[in-house]
N, C-alpha and C positions, 0 to 999 in steps of 0.2 A: 815631779817624778818621784821624789822620796817622801817618806812619811815624816811628820814633824816630831815624832817621839824620839828623844835621844836614846841611843843604844839599840836602835832597831837593827836586827840582823839582816833584814831583807828590805828591798824596795816595797813601797805600798802596793798591795795587790796580792797575787797568789804565786809568787816565785818567779822562776826564770822566764817562763812563757809570758807572764805579764810584763816583766822588764823588757823583753824583746819586742812585744807588741807595742808598748808605749814608746820605746825608742824609735821603732820604725815609723810610727805615726808622727812623732816629732820631727824626724829627719825628712819625711815627706813634705811636711809643712815648710820646713826650712828650704828645701830644694825648690819648691814652688815659689816661695817668696823671693829667692835669689833670682830665679828665672825672670820673674816679673820686674824685679829691680833692674835687670840687665837689658830689658827691652829698650833699645836705643830710641832717642827722640828723632825728630825729623832731621835730615841732613841737607845742607845747602852747599851746592857746588857753585862757586862764584869766582870764575877765573877770567877776569877782564883782560882784554888784550892790552899789551904795554902802551899802545898808542892812546887808548882811552884814558889811562891813568895820567899819561904825560900831558894830555890836553886839558886835564883838570875837570873831566866830565862829572857833573853832579846829578844824581838821580832826583828828578823833579816829579812832583805829583802831577799827573796828566788829567786834563779835563776831557769831557766826552768828545769835543771837536778835535782835540789833538790826537786822541786815540784813533778816531776815524781817519784822520789825515795820514797817520803813520801806517795804518792798515792798507789804505788806498795806495800809498807809495810802494809799500812792500809787495802788493799784489800786481800793480800795473806800472811801476817805475820803468823808465826807458833803459836804464843800465842796471846790471846786477849789483854793482857796488852801491848804487843809490837805494836799491831795494833792501840790501843787507843793512845799510846804515839806518834805515827806517825801523827795521826790526830790532836793531841794537838800542835805539832810542825808546822803543816800546818796552823792551825787556828791562831797561833801567828804570823806567817809570813803574813797572809792575813790582818793583821792590817795595813799593808803598801799599799798605792795605787799602788806602782810599782809592788808588788807581785800580787795584784788583776788583774792588766792589763795582766801580764804574764799568770796568771792562766786561764783567760777567753779565751785567744787566743790559749791555748795549747790544741791540738786535744784530745778529749776523757776525759778531766779533769772533766767537769761538769757531764758527763755520769757516771763516776766512783763515784763522790761524791753523786749523786742521788742514785746510787746502794747501797752505804753505809747507806744513809738515810733510805732506805727501807729494810735494813737487819733485821734479827730477833734477833740481839744482841743490847740490850738497850743502853749500854755504847757507842757503835759505832754510833748508831742512834743519840744520844745526841751530840756527838762531831761533827758529820757531820752537824747537824742542827746549831751548833755554828759556823762552817765554813761558812755556808750560811748566818748566821746573820752578820758576819764580812763583807761579800760581799755586803749585803743589805745596809750597812752603807756608801757605796761608794757614792760620789757625781757625778759619771759618769753614765748616763742613760744606756750606753752600758753594764756596769757591772750588773745593775738591770735586763736588758733584757736577759742577759746570764743565769740568774737564773730562767727563765720562765719554763724550764722542771721540776723544783722542786715545783712549786706553787700548783699543784693539790694534791701532797702528803702532803704539809704543811696544806692545807685545810682539808684533811682527818684526820690528826692527831689532829685537834681541838676537836674531839670527844673522845680523849684518856683519860687516867686516871691519868697521871703524870702531876701535876700542873706546875712543872718546864718546862716540855717539851711543854705543851700548851702555857705557857707564852712566850717561845722562838719562837714558830711558829707564834704567834700573832704579836709580835714585828717585826719579820722578814717580815711578810706580810705587816705590816704597813709601814715599811721603803721602801719596793719595790713599794708599791702603790704610795707613795708620789713622787718617783723619776721618774717613767716611765708611760706614757700614754699607751704604749703597754701592760704593766702589768695590768693596770686597765681594758683595753678592754678584756684581756684574762680571768681575774678573774670573770667577770660577768657571762659568759656562764658556767664557772666551778662551779658556785653556791656559791659565797662568801657570798651573803646576807643571804640566809637561814642558811649557816654554822655559820656565826657570830651570827645570832639570836638564834640558838640552843646553841651556846657557852655561850651567856648571860644567857639563861634560866638555863643552867647547873651550872652556877657560884654558889658557896656555899651561901646559903641564910642567912638572918639575922632574921629569925623568932623566935629565942630563944637565950638567952645569951650563951648557950653552942655552938650553931652553930656559933655565932659571934666570940667566942674565937677561934674556929677552923679556921675560916676565917682569922683572924689576924695572927694566927700562921703559916698559909699556905702562906700568902702573906705579909711578914714582910718588904717590901720595905719602906725605910725612905723617901718617896716622895708622893705627893698627887695623886697617881694612884691606888695603892692597887689592890684588886681582880677585882672590877668592872672596874677600869681604864684599866687593862690589856685587858679586853674584849672589851672596848669601844674605845681604842686608834685607832686601824686601821679602825674600822667600821664607827665611827662617826666623826673622825677628818681627817685622811688621805683620807678616801673614800668619801670626801665631794661631789665629782661629782655625787654620787649616793644617795644623801640624799632623793630625791623624792621617789626613790625605797624603801629606808629604811622606810620612813614614811608609804608608802602603805602596807608594811609588818608588820605594827603595832609597830614600834620602840617607838612611843610616849607612847602608853599604857604600854609597857614593862618597859620603864624608869620611868613612873609614879608610877608603882607598886614598883620599886626599891626605889623610893623616900619615899614612905609610909613605906617600910621596915626599911629604915635608920632612919626615924623619930621615929618609934617604938623602935628601938634599942637604940637610945641615951637616951630614957626615962627609959630603963631597966638596963643600965650598965654604969659604969664609965671607962671602959677599954680604954686605950690610943689607938689611931689608927683609931677610927671610923670616925673622921673628914677627914682622908686621903681617905676614901672610898667615901665620899660624893662629893668631888670636881669634879670628872669626870662625875658623874651622873648629877649634876647641869649644868655643862658646856655643856654637850652634849644635854641636853634638851633645853638649851638656843639657841644653834646653830641650832637645828632642827626647832625651832619655828620661825626662820627668813625666812624659806622657804615658797614659795607660795603654795606648795603642802599641807601645813597644812590645809588651808581653803578648798581645793578641796576635802579632805577626811574627813572633820569634825574633824580634829585632836584635836582642842581645847576641843571638847566635850569628847574625849577619856580620858581626864585627870581628869574628875570628880572634878569640880571646888573647892568646899569647902574642900574636903579631901586633895587635893594637896596644897591649900593655907595654911591650918592648919599645914600640915606636914612641909611646907617650913618655917613657923614661929617657929616651934619647933627647926628646924635646925639653924635658925638665932640666937635664944637665946643660943643654944649650942655653936655656933661659937663665940658669944660675950664673953663668959667666957673661952672657950678652945682655939680658933684659930681665933682671930679677922681678920686676913689677908684673911680669906675665906668669910667674910661678902659680899664683892663685887660680888662674884660668885652667892650667893643666891639672892641678890638684882637685879642682871642683869637678872636672870630668872624671878623674879617677874615683872620686867619692860617688858620683852617680853610677859609674860602672860597677862598683863593688857593693853598693847599698843593698841590692836585691839579687845579686848574682854570685852564688858560691863558686862558679867556674872562674870568674875573674879574680876572686880572692885566691883560688888555687893557683892561678897563673902567677900572681904576685909572689906566692911562696915558692913555687917550683923554679922560678927564675931568680931566686935569692935577691929580691929587691927590697926587703925590709930594711937592711942596712943603708942603702942609698936613700930610702925614704926618711930614715931617722936623721941622716946628715942634713936634712933641710930644716930641722926643728929650730936652729938658732937664727934663721934668716929674718923672721918677723913674727909678731903675734898672729897675724892673719894666716901666714903659712903654717905656723905651729898648730893652730886650731884645725886646719884642714888635714894636716898629716895625722893628727890624733883621731880625727873623725874617720879617716880611712882605716886606721888600725882598729878602731872600734867596730867598723863594719866587718873586718876579718874575725875579730875575737867573738863577735856576736853569733857567728855561724856555728859555734859549739866547741866541745873539747878537742876534737881532732885538729881544728885550726889553731886553738890555743897552744897545743903541744908543739906546733911549728914556730910559734912566737916565743916559746919559753923552753929552755933557758936561752940566753943570748944577750945582745946589747940593749934590750928593751927596758929592763929595770933601771939601769943607771940613767938612761935618757929620761924616764918618767920621774925619777928623783930630781933631775935637773929642772924639769918643767914645773914641779911643785914649788920651785923657788920663784917662778914668774910672778909678776905683779898683776897680770891680766887675769881676772876672775874666770873668764870664759875658757881660757887655756887650762887653768888649774881645774876647773869643773870637768872639762873633757878628759883630763888626765885621771881624775878620780873615777870617772865612769869606766875608762879603760881598765884601771886597776880592779874595779869591782867585777868586771866581766872575767878578768884573768883569775882572780881569787875564787870565784864561783866555779869556774870550769877547770882550773888548774891549781888545786889547793897548795901544792908545794911552792907556788909563786908567793903566797902569803908568808911562808916561813922565810924565804929569801928576802922579802921586803923587810921583815922584822930584823933580820941579821944585819941589814945594811942601814940601820937607823931610820927606817921608814916612818916610824911613829913620830920621831922628832920632826921630820919634814912636814908631817900633818899638823903639828901643834900650832904652827904660825897661822893656820886658817881656822882655828877653833872658835874664834870670836868674830868671824866674818859671815857673810850671807851663805857661805858654803858649809856652815857648821853641821847641818844635818847630814850632808853627804859624808863629811869627815868622820862624824861619830859612827855612822853606819859602817864605814870602811874600817875604822879602828876595831870595831866589834868583830867583823868578819876576820880580820887579820889575827886577832887574839884568840878567837874561839871557834872559827870555822863555820 
């Protein structure tokens, strides 16, 4: 980004507009890379009944004859318990890739399994869905494609009343989507987008402490997915190829409302588990905001700037005390909100949220880097925005970050100082008066030396 010539007064290129253009391009690449890195892998729900564990059941590789026998018993057994046990045995066998391959090539096996999935006996339906879930976890696209006859039924069951069954269908669909392009192509005309949108709307709300308690009790998974995560995993992570369609169907506004609900809930209750519901909402909003379709449909405006920013800071404060590891998720969303939106930057300033943002700098290098990136987003918007950043507590905070050992954090601090000096010349004088040049000297012989020399020249000569 910077010229290699020492003493350069400006970034390589033709001044401020070139600096802004290159910074935007770089940040766009970083946002895309982070989104792709965050796309979660397949998820496996394997919650064996206590009785199975106590009996020491071991998942065995099943031969063709054994698969046929279990399917026959499940379909025509004289007692429901016998039929259920046959499906349990089949499901445990399907944990092995060898059994999965045998199953999909066995004539009529999938047809029988789908028939059990659509039966009017809830226990058999649930076990059949678990068998499909084991198949969906295969790394072979042929196995995922063999499950195509079941996908329309899995979608239909998203509107059911059993939370366990809905959860299982959602994760199974998510696994199938990530494995096979053929599955993705089939699910669109089957109506996966409206089905998932309806599922998110039906998810238990957080409009009261009572509702929240019910939500946590219903979705007690000890991982950052919870109720909302179950709904969002397949739709906004695995179904990445259809993000544009999700945006046009109002996913941003729906997620924005969920964010407001969560912020209200953390102010009303101390119940454990709320932070687990926030992670997927933040992550999915962040991912969607990297899409070009956001601007095409005015997606930023759907989020109601000040309310979303205020809600996000409520969650950041909550994370700081309850779950610091989730702070990067909230800050990454804030970065994506402010990257191309002056209105969100204005909201940060009008709500006096710069000081709370700076207080997060000491938490970790990852958090510091994201905080500084958000501040760069604001400063990059021009002189009017820099005037609100300066004077204030920003300079002492930046002098502290220059003492960090992490080169990425220091580099981002240098970029922020560069923007401030170019748009707000008096900031350079204040920097000199507070021994800023001495703070830069420690980085003169590092990989940041070109940036340091450029910044020194701007501070000294303007």
